[in-house]
Structure formats: C-alpha cells, structure tokens
N, C-alpha and C positions, 0 to 999 in steps of 0.2 A: 302170229298175227294178233292174237288176243293180247299177248304181252305188249306188243307195240301199241295197240289201241289203248291199253291201260295207261301206258306211259304218256300217251298223247292227252288222255283225259286229265292226268295230273298236271301236265305242263301248261295246258290252256288256261285253267283257273289261276295258276300261279302268275301267268302273264298278265291275265285280266286284273288280278289283285295288285300286281306291281304297277300296271297302268293306272288303276284306280287310285292307288297310293300316290302315284306321281301327280295325278290330276288334283287330288285333294290337298296334297302337299304344296303344289304350285298355287292353288287357290288360297290356302292358309298364308303362304308367303306373301302373295299379292295383297291379301287383305291386311296383313300386318304392316306391309310397306305403305299401303294407303292410309292406314291408321296413324302411322308415324307422320306421314305428310299432313294428315288432318290435324295432329297435334302441333304442327309447326305453324298453322294458320293464325294470323293476328288480326285484330280489328282495333281501330282507334276509338277510345271511349274517354269520358270525362268523370272525374270524381264528383259525386253528388251528395249533398247533405243539407240539413237545416242548421247545422253547426259550421263554424269556420274551417274545421279540420275533421278528418276521420282517422281512426286508428286502425292500421293494418299490420298483419304478422308476417314475418319471414317464414316461408314454407318449410325450410330445413331447420332453422334454429328456434323458431317460435318468438324471436325478439320482435318488439313492435316499434313502429314509427308513426308519427303524425303527418299526414299529408293534406295540404289545403284543397278545399273543394275548388273545382274549376281546373285542376291540374289535368293536362292530357296525358293519357297513358296508352301504351300498347298492351292489349289484353288478349290471351289466347281464346280462340273462338270456342273450343271444346271445354265444357266445364270440368272441374276436378271434384271428385267425391272422396271425402275422408272416410276410410274404411272402418275406423273405430266409432266415429260419431255419425256416420252416414250423412253429414252435412255437406251440401253442395256449395262449392266456391268457384270464383273466377280467379285465374292466375294473371296477375299483372307483372309486367317486367320493368324494373327500375334499375338501370345500370347493370343489366344482365343477371339481376338477382330476382328470383321469384317471390312474389308476395301474394297472400290469400285475401280475397276480397269477396263481399257477398254482392249479389246482383243489385240490391237496392242502394249500394254505395257507388253505383255507376249509371251513366246515362249516355245516350248517343249524341245528343246535341248540347252545346254549351248553355243554351237558354234554359235547360232543365237542371242545371247544376245546383241552383238555389231552391231549397224545398220548403222554406218557411212560408206559411200561407198568409200571415197577417201580424199586426202589432198595434201599438198605441203610440200616439204623438206625445212625446215627453215634454216638449216645450212649444210655444207658438212658433210655427215653422213656415218658411217659404215653400209654396208649392211651385216648382219650376216647370216651365212649359216644355223644356228639352232635357235630355240626359246629360248634357254638359253646357257650361256657360251660364250667364247671369239672368236669362230671360225669366221673368216672374209671371206666372199665370194667376196665382191668388195666394191666400194664406190658409193654413190649417190651425184649428184651435187646439190648445193643449188638452190632452185626454182623448182626442178623437180616435175612434177605431178606424184602422186602415187595412184594406185588403190588398195583399201584394200581388201584383199582375206580371211582374218582370223586374228587370234591373237594367242599369246602364252598363257598368263594367265590373268585373270581378278583379280585385287587387291581388297581388302576390301572396298575401297572407290568408286569403280566402274570404275576406270581407268584401262588401260591394261599396261603391261610392254613392250611388243613388238608387233607390227602389222606385219602380213604377207602381203607384198605388191608386186605389179608389178610396176616397174618404170625403166626408161632408158633401156627398153628391157631386164630387169632382174627380177627374183623373189627371195625374201629373206626377212629377218626380219629386221625391223628398230625399234630402241627404240622410244617410243610413244612421248617423249619430243622433238623429232626432226621433228614432223609432226604437221602442223597447217591446219585448215579447208579451209581457203581462201588464194589465192595468195597474196592478199594485206596484209596479216599478215607476209610475208617474208620480213624482214628488210634489205634493201641494204644500209642503211645510215651508213656511217663510221664517228666516232668522228673527228671533224675538225682538231685536233692537229696532227692526223696521215696522213692527206691527202696529205701533201706536202713532205712526206719522201720518197724519190725515192730510186731506187736500186743502191746505191752507190758503193757497194763492191761485188756484185754477190749473196748475200743472199736473195734477193727479195726486194720488196717495202712494206711499212707499210700499205698501203691502200687496199691491197687485202687479208688482214688477218681479223679474226673475233673477235669482241669485245662485245659479248652479256653480259648482266647483269646475273651473275650467283651466286647461293647460295653456300657458302663455307661449307666444312664439319664441322659438330658440332654434334658429336655422343655421346649420354648419356652413351652408353655401351663401349665407347672407348674415354674418355676425353683426350685431349692434355693439358699438363701443360701450364700455362700462359706464363711462361719464361722457355724455353727449354735449359738447360745448358748441353752440350753434349761432350762426348769424342768418338774419332774414334777408333774402334777396327778392325784390320785386321783378315783374316781368320785363322791366327795361334794363336789367343788369346783364343780360346775356352778351351784349356787344362789348362789355368791358369785364368779362368774367375772369380774365387773367389778373386783374387788379385785386379782385376778391380772393383768388387762390393765393396771391402774393401775401395777403394779410394772414391767411390760415398757415401758410408755410413759415411765417415768422412770428407766429404766436401759438397759443394752445388751441385755437379753433380746430375742430376736427369734423364739423358738419355744417351743411347749408340747408335751410329750408326755402325752397324756391316756389313761387307761384305757379300753379297750373290753370286755375280759373278764379277770377275775382268776381265780385257781384256785378261789375260793369264790363265784363267781357273776358275772354280767354287769353292766356299768355302766349298761345301759339295756335296755329291753324290746325287743330285736331280733326282727324277724320270722324271720330265719334261726334264731335260737336257739329260738324257739317251735316251729319245725318239727322241728328236730333234737334238741332237749333240753328238753322241757316243764318238767322239774323245775328246770332252770337259769333258764328264762324266768320262773317264778314269783318268783324272787329278783332280778329286774332292778331295779336301784336307782333309776333315773330313767325317765321316759318318753323315747321315741325323739325326739319332737318337741322336748322341752326340750334334749336333747343336741344335736340338729341346730342349734337356734337359738344355743346357746352357742358351738359350733364356728364358725358363721357370723359371730358377733360377734367372735370372735378373728380370723378372716380379714379382716374388714372393718377391723380395727385394724392390719392388715399383718403379722400373726403367722403363721408357718409352723407348721401343726398336724400332729402325728404321732399316729396311733392305736396304742396298745399292746395286743397280744394275748398273754396267757399261753397258750401253745400246747399242750404235752403234759403239763400238770398241770392237771386240771379235774375236781374232785370231783363236781359234779352231773351232768355229762356221763356220767361213769363209772357213776353210779347208773342212768341211763337206758340205757346201752350197755355192760354188763359184758363183752359178747362181744368188744369192741374194746379192752379194757384189759389191762394186765399183770396176770397171775393168779398168785396165791399157790397153788402146786400142792397144798400140804398142806390148805388149807381150801376150795379151789375158788372163793374169792371174789377180787375185785380186790385186787392188791397195794397196801399202804398203807405210805407212807414219810412221816414227819414229819406224820402226821395227814391226808394227802391221797392221793387215788387218781390213777393215771397212765394215761391213754389211751396206747396204744402208737404210738410213731413209725413202727413198721412197717405199721400199718393205713392203707390208703388212704382209707377211710371217715373217719378222723380228720383226715387231710390235707384232704379236700374240705370238711369241716365248717368248719375254721378259714379256709380260703381263701374259701369262701362268705360268712363273716362279714366278712372283709377286703374283699371286692368290695362287699358291701352298705355297709360303712363309707365306701368311696371314692364309690360312686355315690349313695347316699342322704344321707350326712352331710357328705362333702366333705373327707375327710382328704387331705393332701398326700403322706403317706408312712405306710406300715404298718410297725410295729416288732414283731418276733416275739421274745418273751421265752420262757424255758424251751423253747427249741428243742433239746432234748437228752433223753436218757434219765436216769432218776434217778441221783444220784451215791451213793456209799457203800453200794453194794449187793454188794460182793465176797462177803461172807459168806453172802448170801441168793441168790446168782446161780443156783445149781443148783436152787433151790426156786421159781423164777419161770418161768412160761410167757410168753414175750415176744410171742407171736402173730406169729411171723416167717414170714409166708406166702411170701416170695420168697427166703429163705435168704440175706439180706443181712447184712453187718456193721452195727453201730450207725451208724458213720460213713457208710456207703453210704446208709443210710436218711435221714440228715440231709442229705447231698449231693443226693439226688434229690428230697427235699421242697423244698429251696431252688430248684432248677431250676424245678420246678412253680410255686412261689409267684412267682418272678421273671417267668416267662412271662405269668401271669395279671395281675400287677400292671403290668408294662411295656406290655401291650396297652392298659391304661387310663391310661397316662401318669402312673404313681404309682411312687414309690421303695420299695425294700425295705431295711429295716435288720434286723440280727440281733444279739441280745444273747448274749454269751459270757462264760464265767468268766475271771477274771484269769489262771488256770493256763494258758490257751491260748497265752500268750506263749512257752510252751516248745515244743520241736521234736519233740513226740510227739502221737499221737492219744489224747486223754483218755479215761478209762474210761467216760464217758457219751456218747461219740460226737462230740465237738466237736474240730475240727482247723483252726486258724487259716487256713493257706493255702488249703485247700479251700473254706471258708466265705467268706473274703474275695474269692476268685475269682468267686463267684456274686452275693453281695450287693452292693448299692449302698453301704451303710454298715455298718461293723463297730462295735459298741458293747461294748467290753470293760468288765468290772465289777471293776476292781482297787481295791476298797474297802480302804483302809489297815487297818481293824480285822479284815480276813479273812486277813491275812498272818501268818506266824510272827514272833515278836518281833524277830529279828535277820536276817531274809532279806536276801539279797544282801550279806551281811557288814556291814551297817549297825550300828554300835555302840550307837546309841540304839534304843529301841523304835520300830519303823518308823512306827507311827501318830502318833508325836510329830514326825516329820520327813516329812510326806507329800510334799513337793516332791522330796526327795531319792529317796524310794521310787519315785515315779511317773516320775522321770527314768530310773532303772535299768529299770523295767518297760518303759517306752516304747522303750528301746534294743533290747530283745528282740522287741518287737512290730515294730519296723522291720526286724529280721532276718527275720521271718516275711512281712512285706510284700514284701521283696525276693525271697522264694521263690515269690511268687504271680504267675502270668502277667498276670492282669488285677486288680490290687489295688483294693479298695474304699477309699472314704474312711474315716477313723477318727475317730469321735465318741465320746469315752469318758465313761462314767458316773463321776461323782465323789461323794465322801461328803458329805452335807449333814446329818449328825446327829452327836452327841457319841459318843465312844468311852467308854462307861460300864460296860461289862461285862468289860473287861480292865484290868489294872494295867500301867502307870500310866494312870489316867483322863485323857482329854483332852477339852476343850471345842472343838468345831469351829465357831469363829467366822470372821468375814470373812478374817482372816489365813490361816487354814487352807484356805479356798476359794482365795485367791490363790495359795498355795504349790502346790496341786495343779494348777492351771491352768498355772502357770509351769513346773512340772516336766514336764508333758505336752508343752507347746509347745516347750520347749528340747530335747526329744528328737526333734522333728519332727512330732509328732501335733498338728496345729493346725487340724483341720477343725471344731473345736467341742467342746462337752461337754454333759452332761446332769446336772443336780443331783438325786441321789436323796434325797428325804426322804419316807418312807412316808406320814406324816400330812399332807403338803404344807402345812406350817405357814407362815401368812402372816407372823407376827412374824419367823420365822427368815429367810425369803426376803427380807423387807425389810432385815434386818440384813446381808444379803450384797450388797445392791445395788451398792455401789461396786466390787465385783469383777467385775461383769458388763459391763465396758467392752469395746469393740471393740479387738482385739489384732492382727488381720490385715487389712491394707488393700489388698493387691494383688488 
C-alpha cells in the first residue's frame, strides 16, 4: 500500500509537470506565432526629408540607394533593432527587398514629406494665388525671407513645383526655382558690362535688371527647326490657309506666324477673351473651331506654327478695363497714342490676361511657340510723360516690368513645353535701355528667341554712314545692324536664338521709293546671316499678300545645314 502511494506521489507531479510544460509550450508557440504575424503587418508611409532624396541601406548587403521624398512605401509596423549598434530602424519593402530607414525619414501623410521650413526669394517673383495655373496674387521682392507652409505637388525627383509661403506680409505660392535655402545664395552681382548703363531715356537703367544663367527651351516633344523660315499670316488668312501651305510645300518655308490678338481685336472668339474682355470678344474675326482646324492643317503639313499676341497695345481690352491702362491725367481717360489705348505693362492683371490667352492657344489650338509683340511701353511719349499715370503699383522701372513679365511668360510656357519669342525694335541693337523699356541683353537672356524688327524703311537715310539710302541697300544695312546685335548677344549670359523680322513690302513713303522684290528679300537674309544671325527670319507683310509671297519663293531656300 505504501509502495503504491509512493508511486502515485511520483506520477502526479510528473503529470502536472508535463501538463505545465505543455501549457507553457503552447503559450510559447502561440506567442511566437503571434509575433510572426505581427512582423508581417505593414503600414503605408511616405519618404520625408528637407532634401530631394534620402539614402537608405539594403538590410542584407548594406548597399545604399537614393529614393525621392514623397515616395509611398510599405513599411513594417514593428521596428527593427540592430543588435550591434542598438540603433532602431524601420524596415521598408521595395520590390520585396528590405531596406533600413530611420523614423525621421518617414511620415504618415504626404503633406509632411517636405521638411524645409523656409528660404529666400532669389529673383523678383510672382506670388501665385493658387497651386497651379497663372493666377497672380502679388509679387515678392528679391531677397525676401519666406516661411514655407506647404507645397502644391511633389515631382518624381522629389522636388516640388510650387511652395506655399508666407513672405512680405502675404501668403501664396511661389515656383520652387525662385526659392533658395540661404540668404548668401541670393546673387546681387550684376555683370560689369551693364553696370555703367544709366537711365538715359526714361526706360530705366541696365544694372537694376536681372541676368541669371537660364536654361533655354529644348523640348523633345516640340522640336524647333534649326533654321526657322517664316511667313506672317494675319487673321484673315484662315479661309485660304491651303494657299499658304502650298507656298510652304513648294519653297523652303517651314513656319508660319499667325495672329492671335491684334491691337484692334482678336483673330478668333477665344473663351479667355470672352471672360476678360467682352468688347474684344464681340470682334473676334474667326470661330475658334475654324482657327484650330487651320492650325492643325498647317502642323499636319509639317509646318512649325507660332501664335502672335500684341501684348500691351489693346484698344478693346482698354475699353473694358480702363483701370488697368495708362491714363491721361488731364482727362482721366485712357492714354491714346496713334489712335490706340495702352494697357499698362506694370499691371499684373494685364500680364495674366495675355498669358491666359497664350496658354489657351497652346492647349486648345496647338501653337508650337508664342510670340509677344508690343512687349513694351508706348514710344515717343517724352513730351507727355508727366501727364501720364502709368499705374506703377510696384514702383518699377519700365525695363524691370518687361523683365519680370518675361520671366512669368517663360515659366508658364516652358511648363507646357512651348517656346517664347519676343519682338523688339531695331533700336535695341544699341547699348542702352530704350525709352519704352526694351533692353536687348535682358530680354535675350530670358526669351528663347529674339525677333528684332530692323525694317530698312524705319532707319534714317544714311545710318551707319552708308552713302546710299539704307533702304536701297538692305543687305549692307542689316549686316551692320547684325554686328551690333552680336555685341549685345555677347553681353548676355544666356543668349536667345535670333530670328529677325525682314521687310516684305515696298518702301513707298520715303524717297527714293524702292520696290521690295525677291532680290531685296535675298539681300536682307544674306546680310543677317553674314553677321552671324542665322537662326531664321520672319517676313512681315501686313496684308499677307499671296502674290507677293509667291514672288519671293526662290529666296526661301535652306541656307543653314548643320
């Protein structure tokens, strides 16, 4: 009996121990299984940094890769602790490979992916009202401190397109390329060649303008021909567009410049014009549908199509918005010169109107390039200067206003892979800021193409010391003119291409009268090209006369082959 009892005493603890072992073993197994399940849990996070990319290491090999901020990743919920360094990491999965990241490289919401707190405005910059589009709220001064409150969009390389900033007592969006991290990066140095050029004629001095090194447009999806040989087509040409295409097909012409808006009304019934200037809209010459079809027909024929906008001379817009126009102080009415009213280049509302029209022309009609004509203040106003209210809200010089408009236009067009060309008077080949705000080196530095207008009949009879009337020898004249343009180009940090307007009409209002036949067209082109200005030309003939263009066809041959 005692033996049996002892045996029972031995068996019971063994059973209890076995049971306990089973219980704890099961618990250990369950906990291990739960831990494995926990390790499988993922959460979606975003790469976060004050730099464009962060460097992360492969967990197994230690090899590093750079990954743009804003990238969405699947990340293990449970942190990983390195046993040697005791550093805690998060494990991110990229194509089933584990990478180690620190917690401060991650955020839960995309809006927190951009960590920089502020910066400085490196050039006078548009402050946009919205995160996209051309709506102007105000301007920010160069060197202003800006506090970053957010951004519009993160791009694939980790950069942002626009920052939401507070600066100069305002809040709005600024393009990221206008913001630098430190005040020392704001460049106040002006190239020496411009420093002594004072305000001789009222348009401003050269040394308060901006000359940053800029990248010119070069768009694979919108290539510009090496030599752009161009005919001007006014708004009435759309109904006979096939005849102009026929000229191009049977000559060297490879581009048309076609009116979008003239000073006396638009070429078509644009929705932008309807919104901003109903009076102008009523005078739209063509339907937008017909215009779009004609432009597409040109492009289908392999023709590069440029849209021309007369910018700061706009009679009907001035009727709708006298508050944005140069004002005659004596009368209280818009200032009139040569029968036309002038919206002020100082007014950002006028900028936005013209750029919205340009964007519509690009996106709805399909222009390859936008050409801005009358990108200036009115000329010959010296005697009236003190009787004009220029609506100068930002206390700028004329040249500064033109400079800043060009930056704005360039930014909006380049974003859409479209080129910017600017028309300038022939006078701008000189080394001073003109009385109407044009200055070749400043404008060439921003535009993709400079389009001088050295029409021979606009010169004095013996300019450059030429013994004959200069319009009798246009080749000689333009060779001289081109020499001075090349000097201005050499003063420009980022010079544009030069595609010059040439005279395609007779000099009939001056003596001696000269018929501009095909020989005179050849002379002008040869004179320009011999001076080095060989990026092409544009033939100005206001009525766009078919018979005259046909008579010029042999001059439109290809001259540049590289």
